[in-house]
C-alpha positions in Angstrom: 128.7 45.4 16.1 125.1 46.6 16.7 122.6 47.3 14.0 119.0 48.3 14.0 116.0 48.7 11.8 112.5 50.1 12.4 109.7 47.6 12.9 107.1 47.2 10.1 104.4 49.3 11.7 106.8 51.8 13.1 106.2 50.9 16.7 109.8 50.4 17.6 113.2 49.3 16.8 114.7 45.8 16.0 118.0 45.9 17.8 120.5 43.3 16.5 124.0 42.4 17.2 126.6 39.7 17.4 126.1 37.6 20.5 129.3 39.0 22.1 128.3 42.6 21.4 124.9 42.2 22.9 126.3 40.4 25.9 128.9 43.2 26.4 126.1 45.8 26.4 124.1 43.6 28.8 127.1 43.5 31.2 127.5 47.3 31.0 123.8 47.8 31.7 123.7 45.3 34.5 126.9 46.7 36.1 125.3 50.2 36.2 122.0 49.0 37.5 123.7 47.0 40.3 125.8 50.0 41.4 123.1 52.7 41.4 122.2 52.3 45.1 125.8 52.5 46.1 126.1 56.0 44.7 122.6 57.4 45.3 119.7 55.7 47.2 117.0 57.7 45.3 116.8 56.6 41.7 114.8 53.4 42.2 113.0 54.0 38.9 116.3 54.3 37.0 117.3 50.9 38.4 114.1 49.3 37.2 114.5 50.8 33.7 118.1 49.5 33.4 117.0 46.1 34.6 114.3 46.0 31.9 116.9 46.8 29.2 119.3 44.1 30.7 116.4 41.6 30.5 115.8 42.3 26.9 119.5 42.1 26.0 119.9 38.8 27.8 117.0 37.3 26.0 118.4 38.6 22.8 122.0 37.2 23.0 120.6 33.9 24.3 118.7 33.6 21.0 115.3 33.7 22.6 113.9 36.7 20.6 114.8 37.6 17.0 117.5 36.3 14.7 118.7 37.5 11.3 121.1 36.3 8.7 123.3 39.1 7.4 125.9 38.9 4.6 129.3 40.2 5.7 132.0 41.0 3.1 135.4 39.9 4.1 138.8 40.5 2.4 138.6 37.2 0.6 134.9 36.1 0.7 131.4 36.9 1.7 130.0 35.0 4.7 126.7 34.7 6.4 126.6 35.9 10.0 123.8 35.2 12.5 122.7 38.4 14.4 120.6 38.1 17.5 118.0 40.7 18.4 115.0 42.0 20.2 112.1 44.4 19.4 111.8 47.4 21.7 109.2 50.2 21.6 110.6 53.5 20.4 109.7 55.3 23.6 111.3 52.6 25.7 114.6 52.6 23.8 114.9 56.4 24.2 114.3 56.2 27.9 116.7 53.2 28.2 119.4 55.2 26.5 118.9 58.2 28.8 119.0 55.9 31.9 122.3 54.4 30.7 123.9 57.8 30.0 122.7 59.3 33.3 123.8 56.4 35.4 127.2 56.5 33.7 127.6 60.2 34.5 127.9 59.5 38.2 129.1 55.9 38.4 132.7 54.9 37.4 132.8 53.2 34.0 135.4 51.6 31.8 136.2 52.5 28.2 134.3 49.4 27.1 131.2 50.6 29.0 131.4 54.0 27.3 131.9 52.4 23.9 128.8 50.2 24.5 126.7 53.2 25.4 127.9 55.3 22.4 127.3 52.3 20.1 123.7 52.0 21.3 123.1 55.7 21.0 124.5 55.8 17.4 122.5 52.7 16.4 119.3 54.1 17.8 119.8 57.5 16.0 120.5 55.7 12.7 117.2 53.7 13.0 115.3 56.9 13.8 116.5 58.4 10.5 115.8 55.2 8.6 112.2 55.2 9.7 111.5 58.9 9.2 114.2 61.5 8.5 111.8 64.5 9.3 110.6 63.0 12.5 114.2 62.0 13.5 115.3 65.6 13.3 112.8 66.3 16.1 113.5 63.2 18.2 117.3 62.8 17.9 117.9 65.2 20.8 116.3 62.6 23.1 118.9 60.0 22.3 121.0 59.9 25.5 119.7 63.2 26.8 116.6 65.2 27.7 114.7 62.6 29.7 115.3 62.7 33.5 115.2 59.1 34.9 116.9 59.5 38.3 113.8 59.4 40.5 111.7 56.6 41.9 108.7 57.5 39.6 110.6 57.3 36.3 109.8 53.6 35.7 106.0 54.0 36.0 106.3 57.0 33.8 108.0 54.7 31.2 105.0 52.4 31.5 102.5 55.2 31.0 104.4 56.6 28.0 104.6 53.1 26.4 100.9 52.5 26.9 99.9 55.8 25.4 102.2 55.2 22.5 101.2 51.7 21.5 97.5 52.5 21.9 97.8 55.4 19.4 97.3 54.9 15.7 100.5 53.7 14.1 102.2 56.0 11.6 104.4 59.0 11.1 102.1 61.3 13.2 102.5 59.0 16.2 106.2 58.8 15.7 106.7 62.6 15.4 104.7 63.2 18.6 107.2 61.1 20.7 108.9 64.2 22.2 105.5 65.7 23.3 104.4 62.4 24.8 107.6 61.9 26.8 107.5 65.5 28.0 103.9 65.0 29.0 104.8 62.4 31.6 108.5 63.2 32.4 108.6 67.0 32.6 108.1 68.1 36.3 106.2 71.1 34.9 103.7 69.1 32.9 100.1 69.4 34.1 99.4 65.9 32.8 102.3 64.5 34.9 101.0 66.3 38.0 97.5 64.8 37.5 99.0 61.4 36.9 101.2 61.5 39.9 98.4 62.7 42.1 96.4 59.7 40.9 99.2 57.4 41.7 99.7 58.8 45.1 96.0 58.2 45.8 96.3 54.6 44.6 99.5 54.0 46.7 97.7 55.3 49.8 94.8 53.1 49.1 97.0 50.0 48.8 99.4 51.0 51.5 102.5 51.0 49.3 104.8 53.4 47.6 104.2 54.8 44.1 107.3 52.9 43.0 105.6 49.6 43.8 102.6 50.3 41.6 102.2 48.8 38.1 99.8 49.9 35.4 97.0 47.5 34.3 97.7 45.1 31.5 97.2 46.5 28.0 97.6 45.0 24.5 100.9 43.8 23.2 102.5 46.1 20.7 101.7 45.6 17.0 105.2 45.7 15.7 
């Protein structure tokens, strides 16, 4: 079972689950990330995105991030269950969900894999509405769709979107602008994306590497 709640300052989602459920989602994520190059040599960025999600999930089910006691009603008594979790920025979890769904669309998956992906999508959508129902109506279309991650530059686009998001003033306005922010750096028709990519290409040439190898400078940790 996965559950989620918005963080206090609306920066992201606290994703919780039983250890077995988080580990199962981790195995699905890691499985898809590991097979990407066998089916298509291009989506290096998508591989990096999935590996970041896998890292967060592994840290969570190992108890190295968040924990929460939840009362669960059984047929005869109520018991306390320990749920393990991790905080993830809103924009990241939306991009993660898209990378999972898109990888699963071209790589063979089991029913368990599909169940894990649907469970994550459902949980993220519920958390969106818990934080802001009006904003969620605008954003819900990005849960598992609408963000193309199958190219080598999608991971650095994730970094740019995350940076712009966490450096913006917390609140409902920031939350409701998520679709515009993601479009700004993921749409191939966006002028801002074109300028950003041109800048990255210049940096890559300067450092004699590919755009995929670049990383953005350090920026403040999210205020959750």
